[in-house]
N, C-alpha and C positions, 0 to 999 in steps of 0.2 A: 504493500500500500504506500509506504513512504517513498519507495523507488518511483512509483507512478506519479506521486506528487512532484518530485524533483524533475522528472521528465516533462511534465506539463508546464512547470515553471520555466524550464529551459526554452520550450517552444513559445512561451508567452513573453520572453524577453529577458529572463534572468541570465546574467553573464555565465558563459559556459563553465568557467572554472569553478564558480560557486555551485552550480548544479552537480558537477562531477565530484567536487569535494563533499557536498552533502550526501551524495550516494555512497561514497566511500566511508564516511564517518558513520552513517546510518548502518551500513553493512558491518562495520567493526563492532558497533554497539550491539547489534542483533546477535552476533556470534560470540559476544563477550571477549573480543580481542582487545589488546592494549592499544590505546589511541596513539601511543608512541610509535607504533608501526607506520602510521601515516607520515609522521615527521621524519622518521628514519628514511623513508623513500625520497623525501625532499632532499635530505642530506646526501643520499647516494647519487642523486641527480647532480647536485652541486659539485661532487667530487669526480664526475665523469670527465676523463681527460680530453675528450673530443667536444665537450660542450662549448668551449671557447670559440670554436669555429663558427657557430651559429650567429652570434652577434657581430662577429668581425666580417664574415662574408656578406651579411645583410647590410652592414655599413658600406662595404665596398660596392654593393649593388646600388645603393642610394647615391653614392658619389658618381658612379657612371651615369645614372639617370639624370642627375642634376647638371652634368656637364654637357658639352656639345659632342660627346663621343659618338652618339648615334648618327649625327649629321656627317661626321668625318668617315665613319664606317660605310654609310650609305653611298657617299661619294666614291670611295675606293671600290666597293663591290659593283657599283654601277659601271665604272670604267672597265672592270674585269669581265663582267658578263651581261652588262646592260644592252649590248648589241644583239643578244640572242632573242629569238621570238619568245615573248613573255619574260624577257630578262628582268625588267623592273619589278615584276611580281616576285620573281625568285630572289631578287635583291632584298625586297621587303621581308620575305620569309626568313632569309638567312640572318639579317640584322636583328629582327625581332627575336629569333631563336637565341642568338648570342646574348642579347640584353636580358632576356628572361632567365637564361642560365645563371647570370650573375645577380639579378635582383630577386629571383625566386618567386616573383609575383606577376601574374599576367596583367593585372589591372594597371600597374605602373607602366608596362610596355605599351599598352594600347593608348594610354593617356600621353606618354612621351612621344611616341612615333606616329600616332594616328593623324594629327594635324599636319604633319610633314608629308606623309606618304599617300593619304587619300587624294589630294589634288594631283599629285604626281602620277598616280595610277590612272586617274580619269583623263589627264592630258595625254597619257600614253596609249589611249584607245580602249582601255578596259571599261566594261560596263560598271555602273554604280553597284549593281547587285553583286557582281564578282568581287569588286574592290572591298566592299563592306564585309563580305564573307571571309575574304582572305585576312583582313586585319583582325576580325573577331576571332577566328580560329587560330591564327598565328600567335596570338597573345600568350598562349600557354605551350607553344610547341617546343620550347627549350627546356622544359622541366626535367627531362631525362639526361641532359648534358651536365657534366661537372662544371663548376662547383655548385650545382643547384641545391638550394636550401632544403627542399623537400627530400632529396636524396640523403642529405646529412641527417635530417630528422628521422627518416625511416631507419637509418643505421643506428641511431641512438635508441629508438624505441625497441627495435628488434635484436639489438646486439650483433648485427651483421657488420663486418669490417667495411668502413666507408670507402676506403680506396678500391675495394673490389666492386662496390656499388657503382662507383664512378666509371669503372671499366665496363660493367654490365650494361649501363645505360646508353653507351655510345652507339652501338649498332641499331638497337630499337629506335633511338632518337633519330638517327640518320634515315631509317626506313620511313618515318613520318615525313621528314624533310623531302626525301626523294619522291615519295608518292604525290605530295602536294606540288612539288616543283614540276613533275611530269604533267600534271593537270594544268598548271600555269603555262607550261610550254605549248601544250595543245591549244589552249585558249588564245595564247599570244599569236600562234600561227594563223588563226582565223580572224581575230578581231583587232589585235594591237598594232600600233604604228611601229615601224622599224626605225632604228636609229643606227647610224654608222659607228664602227669601231673607232676609238680615239686613242691610239697608242701613246701619243704625245702627252696625254694627261695622266698616264699611269704613274710615272715617278712622282709628280707633285702630290697625287692622291695617296700614294704609298707613304711618302715622307710625312704627309700631314696626319696620317692615322697610325704611324708606327708605334706611338706610345701605347695605344690600345691593343693592337694586334699581337704585340710581343707578350702581353700579360698572360693569355691562356697557355701559350707555349711554355712560359716559365713555370706557371703553377702546375699544369698537368704533367709536364716533363719532369719537374722536380719531385712530385709525389711518386710517380711510377718508377723513377730511377732510384728512389730511396734517399734522395738528398735531404728531404725534409718531410715531416708528417703533415697531415691535413690541417691541424691546428697551426703549425708553423707557416703553412701556405696561406692561411687566413690572415695571419699577422702581416706577412709579406705583401699580400694583396692590398691591404689598407694603406700601408706605408708607401707602396709603389704608387697607388692612385692619388694619394695626397700630394706626392711630389709631382706627378704628371699633370693632374687636373688643376692643382692650386698654384704650383710654382712655375711649371713649364708652359702649359697652355693658358693658364690664368682664367679658365672657364668659371671657377668657383672662387669667390672672394672669401677672405678670412672671416668676415662678419657673417657669412652664410653658414659656416661650419657648425656653430651651436645649434641652429635650426635643423640641419641635416642629422646631427648626432641625436637630437631629441626625437625626430621622426622615426629613425631606425630603432632607437631604444624602445619606443612605445610598441612597435611591431614585435620586437624580440621579447619584451616583457610579457606581452599577451601570450606569446607562444610558450614561454617557459613556465608561466603560471599554470596554463592549461596542461602542459606536459607533466609537471609535478603532480597535479591532481589526478591525471589519468593514470600515472604509474602507481599511485597509491590505490586507486580503484582496481588496477590490475592485480595487486597483491591480494585484495579481497576475492576477486574472481578466481584466482589460482587456488586460494585456500579453500574455497567452497566447491572447487572442481566444476565450475559452471561449463567450461568448454567440453568436458566429457559428456555432460547431460545434453548439450547442444548437438554434439557429434552423434550420440545414440539416437537422437531424434531425427537428424537429417539423413542418416544412413539408409533409412527406409525409402527416402525419395531420391537420394544421390548415390547410386550403387558403386560408382567408380570415379577415378580422378577426372576424367573428361567431363562427366556430368557436373562434378563439383566446380570445375573451371568455368563452365557455361553459367552456372548459377552465380558464381563469384563475379563474373563480368557484369551480369545484369544488376546484381546488388550494388556493385561499386559505381556503375554509371548513375544509378539513382542517388547514391551517396554524394557523388561528385556534383550533382545538381543542387543538392540541398545543403551541403556543408562546405565551408572553405577547406582548402587542402590541408592546412595545418591542424585544424580541429579533427578532420577525418583521420589523419595519420595517428594522432595520439589516442583517439577514442576507439577506432575500429581495428587498427593493426593488432593490439594485444588479444582481441577476440578471435581474429582470423588465424593467427600464427599456429595455435594448437590444431586447428582444423586442417590447415594446409599440411602440417607435419603428418597428421594421420592419413592424408591422401597421397603422401609422398611428393609433395611439391617443394622444390628447393626454395629456401628463404630468399636467396638472391633473385631467382626468377619471380617469386611472389612479389618482391619489392617493385620490380619493373612492371609487372602486370598491374599492380596497385596504382602506381603513379601514372601509367598510360591511361588507365580508366578515368582517373580523376582529371587528367589533362583534357580528355575528351568531354568529361562531364561539365567542365567550365563552359562549353559551347553548346550543350545539349538543351533543347527546349523542354519544358517551358520556363525553367527558372535557373538555367546556367548563368553563373556570375558574369562571364565575359559578355553575354548578350545584353545585360543591363548596363554594364560599363560602356560598351560600344554605343548603345542607344543614347546614353547620356552624353558621351563624347562627341558623337556625330549628329546629335539632335534628330534622330530618326525614330519612327514608331517601332516598338519592340517586335511587332509582327513582321515588319520588313526585315529585321535582323534574323528572325526565325528562317525566313525563306532564303536569305543570303547565305546563312551558315550551313544549310542542309547538304549541298553537294560536298562540302569539305568534311562534314560530319560523317557521311557515308564512306569517303575515302579513308578517314582515320579509323573507322570501325573495321574496314578490311585489313588495315595494317595491324590493328589490335588483335584480330584473329590470328594473324601470322605470329605475332609476338607471344600470344598465349599458348598456341599449340605447337610452336617450334622452339623449344627451350634453348636450343643451340644458339639462337640469335642473341640471347642474353648471356649464356654460360660459356660458349666456345672461346670468346676473347678473354674471359677471366682465366680459363684453363691454360690458354696460350701464355698469358703473362705470368701465371703462377709457376709454369714449368721452366721459366728462364731463371 
């Protein structure tokens, strides 16, 4: 009864961390468990060595979003591939994926790049419907690429090595990018205006964006070569971006830094408070063996792993519509892990499936978050965004099927790096 009360309060607007904390404390009291177990979980989270990466990578993403990095990257990629049929659409997709990988939030990407890219796409001959659909769906397309904050958060919640998650997400992330790029190429061949190649602009564009394009190489190369850990990479990211964006390019003024620090801290604070409460609730769930009861119940309906994966995809797409990705990770993952283990699903593969579903859920009607952000940003009716996002949603669902039922897409590259 108490659990139902807190669930109803959460839907009525009670902050999620209070609802989860209430559920955990009520559960501890019902089972006569010591309430110190709740606070012990908070302390365990605080002592997690990879926890520091979350606020630092978030701050790095905010620094990139506040600078003119996106304009410089658009200029470079446009010179490189803008002459292709549909090239400007592919440019948009690539830059949005890169920015989302660092910010970890699709809304920031749509707000930051939407005003720049929508007029450019329309001038290049793409229809308004295609352009809106591309910008809406591309807002979350980079969540599988390192150093994506959701990847790190899944690693913390599931105790899966974050460096392995970074590797596992690359091929599935590229699959999404390739599928939408192919669709953009085909659209560009039919409708878009062609622009000539401009080799003379390559060096100025490369020189202008060198500060940003070096960063992923340093961070990812350093982690996989063993030069530094994920947390050390996060520190390096912030220091590097402060030097590049504040000192060298001077896109960000010193007086702007406190505001940026506060904005990123508010986001991180919300995530960490929910995470601590969710881990405490997980302790209660494990103690009362709730996953075993759920497993015994669903085994009657899901006889094998393939049926479980189908049900999981449907469930996560719904979750992706209704919850933000950070809340979904900390609330749903602890419940799913024991079930996935019982059906023989690798936790690395599960993480990629989980994030791929939530990535798509952002653009899934009727209540996907990206749809409402895009509707607000472009001042378009929400129903118009539904129609615009539908072709991209279908493409992403096909890619999701491949990611779900071909585990090698996620696991082969991890095995390859681990063998070296």
